[in-house]
Backbone as a ProteinNet text record, in pm:
[ID]
protein_1_A
[PRIMARY]
XXXXXXXXXXXXXXXXXXXXXXXXXXXXXXXXXXXXXXXXXXXXXXXXXXXXXXXXXXXXXXXXXXXXX
[TERTIARY]
84.4	0	89	55.1	133.7	110.7	215.7	205.5	137	46.1	-25.2	66	75.4	158.4	74.7	143.2	75.8	-18.3	16.9	-65.1	-200.5	-207.2	-329.9	-415.1	-362.6	-432	-546.6	-663.2	-778.6	-795	-815.8	-831.6	-961.8	-1017.5	-1142.5	-1118.6	-1228.1	-1222.4	-1135.5	-1141.2	-1060.6	-912.6	-870.3	-729.7	-690.3	-784.2	-757.2	-729.8	-813.7	-797.4	-663.9	-624.1	-494.8	-378.2	-385.3	-278.3	-253.6	-361.9	-350.9	-347.2	-371.6	-376.4	-475.2	-597.3	-701.8	-830.1	-924.1	-1054.2	-1148.2	-1257.7	-1358.2	-1416.3	-1436.5	-1489.3	-1395.7	-1264.4	-1166.8	-1169.6	-1180.1	-1188.7	-1311.9	-1424.8	-1547.6	-1533.9	-1467	-1443.7	-1354.6	-1248.9	-1160.1	-1236.4	-1317.8	-1396.3	-1488.6	-1549	-1646.2	-1581.4	-1468.9	-1415.9	-1287.9	-1214	-1086.5	-1099.5	-1105.3	-1123.3	-1003.1	-888.2	-769.2	-761.6	-847.7	-844.5	-891.8	-819.4	-856.5	-1000.8	-1068.2	-1206.6	-1211.2	-1315.2	-1333.3	-1396.4	-1387	-1449.7	-1566.3	-1685.5	-1803.5	-1811.9	-1794.8	-1793.7	-1933.7	-2027.5	-2165.1	-2258.4	-2348.8	-2444	-2565.9	-2630.3	-2756.1	-2741.7	-2854.4	-2856.8	-2851.8	-2807.5	-2808	-2680.1	-2593.4	-2466.9	-2361.1	-2298.4	-2192.7	-2058.7	-1954.7	-1821.2	-1789.3	-1860.4	-1836.3	-1750.4	-1711.7	-1623.7	-1479.1	-1395.4	-1252.6	-1173.9	-1051.7	-959.8	-836.8	-773.6	-648.7	-537.4	-468.7	-367.6	-259.6	-213.1	-106.3	-153.2	-281.3	-334.7	-336.8	-372.3	-371.3	-229.9	-134.7	4.8	57.6	22.8	66.3	4	-122.5	-188.9	-120.6	-90.2	-19.8	115	187.6	319.8	308.2	203.6	185	160.1	105.6	78.6	203.8	305.7	432.4	514.3	490.7	568.6	539.2
-118.2	0	124.6	220.3	343.2	431.6	503.8	598	726.3	778.3	901.6	1020.3	1112.3	1231	1345	1448.4	1565.9	1628.9	1623.2	1684.8	1616.7	1492	1414.4	1406.9	1450.1	1435.5	1535.3	1485	1568.7	1573.9	1695.7	1708.7	1779.9	1743.8	1803.5	1930.7	1989.4	2119.3	2119	2013	2006.9	2014.6	1941.8	1943.9	2075.8	2138.1	2269.5	2370.7	2369.1	2461.7	2441.5	2315.6	2285.2	2328.5	2295.9	2330	2480.1	2556	2700.6	2775.6	2705	2765.5	2881.7	2855.3	2956.9	2899.3	2989.3	2946.9	2915.6	2850.8	2820.4	2949.6	3050.3	3178.2	3243.1	3235.7	3292.1	3216.1	3084.1	3004.1	3043.8	3056.5	3094.6	3232.5	3323.3	3456.8	3448.9	3367.7	3350.3	3293.6	3193.1	3129.4	3232.4	3315.9	3413	3533.9	3581.2	3710.2	3705.4	3596.2	3589.4	3497.9	3559.1	3481	3393.7	3421.6	3340.2	3217.1	3210.8	3097.2	2971.2	2859.9	2735.5	2693.2	2650.5	2605.6	2461.6	2432.9	2296.2	2209.7	2080.8	1982.5	1921.8	1926.3	1868.8	1721.3	1632.2	1489	1429.3	1482.5	1432.8	1550.3	1539.9	1647.2	1635.3	1746.4	1747.4	1805.7	1840.6	1897.4	1785.4	1824	1728	1647.6	1654.5	1582.8	1676.3	1635.9	1718.2	1648.7	1728.7	1671.7	1617.5	1663.9	1609.5	1700.6	1816.6	1906.2	1874.8	1876.1	1850.2	1951.1	1978.4	2066.7	1987.7	2026.4	1963.9	2027.8	1946	1994.5	2077.3	2034.2	2106.2	2244.7	2258.8	2389.3	2485.1	2434.4	2517.5	2560.8	2468.2	2501.5	2606.6	2593.5	2691.2	2828.2	2831.4	2957.7	3023.7	2944.7	2997.5	3055	2983.4	3029	3160.1	3173.9	3296.6	3416.7	3392.9	3500.5	3543.5	3459.9	3492.9	3592.4	3597.5	3682.7	3829.4
0	0	0	-85.1	-95.4	25.8	63.1	174	125.2	206.6	172.8	202.9	107.2	126.3	183.5	231.6	286.3	185.5	58.3	-45.8	-57.9	-15.8	-32.1	94.2	207.2	334.3	346.5	380.9	410	561.5	614.5	758.9	792.3	906.4	952.9	1031.4	1076.9	1141.5	1266.9	1345.6	1468.5	1435.6	1333.5	1293.8	1227.9	1156.2	1096.8	1208.3	1310.7	1422.5	1492.6	1510.6	1573.9	1485.8	1356.5	1263.5	1259.5	1261.8	1246.9	1379.8	1488.7	1623.8	1629.8	1582.1	1581.8	1641.4	1672.5	1724	1607.2	1641.3	1539.2	1481.7	1567.1	1518.9	1417.5	1443.9	1350.6	1217.9	1225.1	1102.5	1021.7	1088	1017.7	953.3	1021.8	966.1	841.6	847.4	731.9	612.7	638.6	531.8	465.5	547.3	496.7	429.2	485.3	442.5	359	362.2	290.3	168.9	51.7	-71.1	-104.5	-42.3	-69	20.9	122.2	213.9	141.8	159.8	90.5	121.3	19.1	33.3	81.2	157.1	206.3	98	119.6	31.4	109.8	52.9	117.6	78.4	176	145.6	136.3	213.2	212.3	193.4	99.6	70.8	162.2	183.5	258.6	396.8	453.8	588.6	692	810.2	919.6	932.4	833.9	841.9	898.2	1005.4	1063.6	1043.5	1039.7	1026.3	889.5	787.4	653.9	567.3	620.1	544.1	578.6	474.5	492.8	410.5	455.9	385.8	347.5	236.8	194.7	278.2	354.4	449	380.4	265.7	195.9	150.1	115.1	75	193.9	310.9	431.6	466.4	455.3	485.2	387.2	260.5	160.5	188.1	229	261.6	380.6	482.9	601.1	561.1	476.6	432.6	354.9	275.5	198.4	290.3	406.5	501.7	575.9	575.2	641.7	560.6	431.9	341.3	361.1
[MASK]
+++++++++++++++++++++++++++++++++++++++++++++++++++++++++++++++++++++

């Protein structure tokens, strides 16, 4: 079995918050107001499903790096 690379890893909201060291409110603000912030991937459609959004870890890391410049 092939090893999964960082570029392929999908992470949920809890891991996004840890990776970025931010609160959920700050994440929601970034999603709403920053057009450069990586978009999530909706894994399951419809209402009532929680925890189905994921972000590509490498995209988040690249966005963070771009903010350091």
